[in-house]
matplotlib code that plots the C-alpha trace (Angstrom):
import matplotlib.pyplot as plt

x = [12.0, 11.0, 12.0, 15.6, 15.4, 14.1, 17.5, 17.5, 21.3, 20.6, 18.4, 16.5, 15.8, 14.0, 14.2, 11.9, 12.3, 9.6, 7.5, 5.3, 7.9, 7.0, 9.6, 9.1, 9.3, 7.5, 6.7, 7.1, 10.5, 11.8, 10.6, 12.6, 15.8, 15.4, 14.7, 17.9, 19.9, 18.6, 19.3, 22.8, 23.1, 21.8, 24.2, 27.1, 26.1, 25.4, 28.5, 28.1, 26.6, 25.0, 24.3, 22.7, 20.9, 19.6, 17.2, 16.8, 14.7, 15.0, 15.2, 18.7, 19.2, 16.1, 16.4, 14.8, 17.3, 17.2, 20.1, 20.7, 23.5, 25.0, 27.8, 28.8, 32.2, 32.3, 33.2, 36.9, 38.5, 39.3, 35.5, 34.2, 34.4, 32.8, 29.9, 27.4, 28.7, 26.4, 27.4, 30.1, 29.8, 31.9, 29.4, 29.6, 26.6, 25.8, 24.5, 26.0, 22.5, 21.1, 23.2, 23.3, 19.5, 19.3, 21.3, 19.2, 15.9, 17.1, 18.5, 15.2, 13.5, 15.8, 18.0, 21.5, 22.7, 26.2, 28.1, 30.7, 32.2, 35.1, 36.2, 35.1, 33.2, 30.2, 28.6, 26.1, 24.2, 22.7, 19.9, 19.2, 15.8, 15.0, 11.6, 9.1, 5.3, 5.7, 5.0, 4.9, 4.9, 8.0, 6.1, 4.2, 7.6, 8.1, 4.6]
y = [9.5, 11.5, 8.7, 9.4, 12.7, 11.9, 12.2, 16.0, 16.0, 16.1, 18.8, 18.7, 21.9, 22.5, 25.2, 25.3, 28.3, 29.4, 27.8, 26.5, 24.7, 21.5, 18.8, 16.8, 13.4, 10.2, 11.1, 7.6, 7.1, 10.5, 9.9, 6.7, 8.5, 11.3, 8.8, 7.0, 10.3, 11.5, 8.3, 8.3, 12.0, 11.1, 8.5, 10.5, 13.0, 10.3, 11.2, 15.0, 16.9, 19.4, 17.4, 19.4, 18.2, 20.5, 19.8, 22.5, 22.4, 25.1, 25.9, 26.4, 27.0, 25.3, 22.2, 21.4, 20.8, 19.0, 19.0, 17.0, 18.4, 17.3, 18.6, 14.9, 13.0, 13.2, 10.5, 9.5, 10.5, 6.7, 5.8, 8.9, 7.2, 3.9, 5.1, 4.6, 1.2, -1.5, -3.5, -1.0, 0.1, 1.8, 1.0, -2.1, -4.2, -2.0, -3.6, -1.0, -0.9, 2.5, 5.0, 2.7, 2.5, 6.2, 6.9, 4.3, 6.0, 9.5, 8.4, 6.8, 10.1, 11.6, 13.4, 13.1, 12.7, 13.8, 14.3, 16.7, 15.8, 16.9, 14.6, 15.9, 18.9, 17.2, 15.9, 17.3, 15.1, 17.0, 15.9, 17.6, 16.8, 18.4, 20.2, 18.2, 17.1, 14.8, 16.8, 16.1, 18.7, 18.7, 20.2, 17.0, 15.1, 16.4, 15.9]
z = [-3.4, -0.3, 2.0, 1.1, 2.7, 6.3, 7.8, 7.1, 6.3, 2.6, 1.0, -2.4, -4.3, -7.6, -10.2, -13.1, -15.5, -16.7, -14.1, -16.8, -18.7, -20.7, -21.3, -24.7, -23.2, -21.9, -18.4, -16.8, -18.4, -17.5, -14.0, -13.8, -15.0, -12.4, -9.6, -10.6, -10.8, -7.4, -5.7, -6.8, -5.9, -2.5, -2.1, -3.1, -0.4, 2.3, 4.3, 4.3, 7.1, 4.6, 1.3, -1.3, -4.5, -7.2, -9.9, -12.7, -15.8, -18.2, -22.0, -23.8, -27.5, -28.5, -26.4, -23.0, -20.3, -17.1, -14.6, -11.5, -9.3, -6.0, -3.8, -3.0, -3.5, -7.2, -9.6, -10.0, -13.3, -14.1, -13.9, -15.9, -19.3, -18.0, -16.0, -18.9, -19.7, -18.7, -15.6, -14.7, -11.0, -8.4, -5.7, -3.6, -4.2, -7.5, -10.6, -13.1, -14.8, -13.6, -15.7, -18.7, -18.6, -18.1, -21.2, -23.2, -22.2, -22.9, -26.3, -27.2, -26.4, -28.9, -26.4, -24.6, -21.3, -20.2, -16.8, -15.3, -12.1, -9.8, -7.0, -3.5, -5.2, -6.8, -9.9, -12.5, -14.9, -17.9, -19.9, -23.3, -25.0, -28.4, -28.6, -30.5, -30.3, -27.4, -24.3, -20.5, -17.8, -15.7, -12.9, -12.6, -12.2, -8.5, -7.4]

ax = plt.figure().add_subplot(projection="3d")
ax.plot(x, y, z, "-o")
ax.set_aspect("equal")
plt.show()
């Protein structure tokens, strides 16, 4: 993912609370989800002089949460209820597979993925995973 940030116009920030937080999920699958969400966020910020992407991991009400937020162009309201549908895309040349696959991966981990977006003000994807016996360290995900 580092290659996306060589232009220095978009910055990537991490917040993990507590710093030793463990996320109950298959590491390689969660990595694929995060890579897709960060790539989408980067594309949404690509025309901004000061794009910002924030990944946060934390506990909330007995679940492990991961959020990926950006200050990019946002998702138009007409597309919000379709973004997780296979083959739906708003990108020229897009396949419409990415977010559909992300939802499938998260669902198979026993979790949910949702989105909040405002046109011209950015987007936040939220992943909620139940705490269970399968554990992977979130700190390993950004190394």
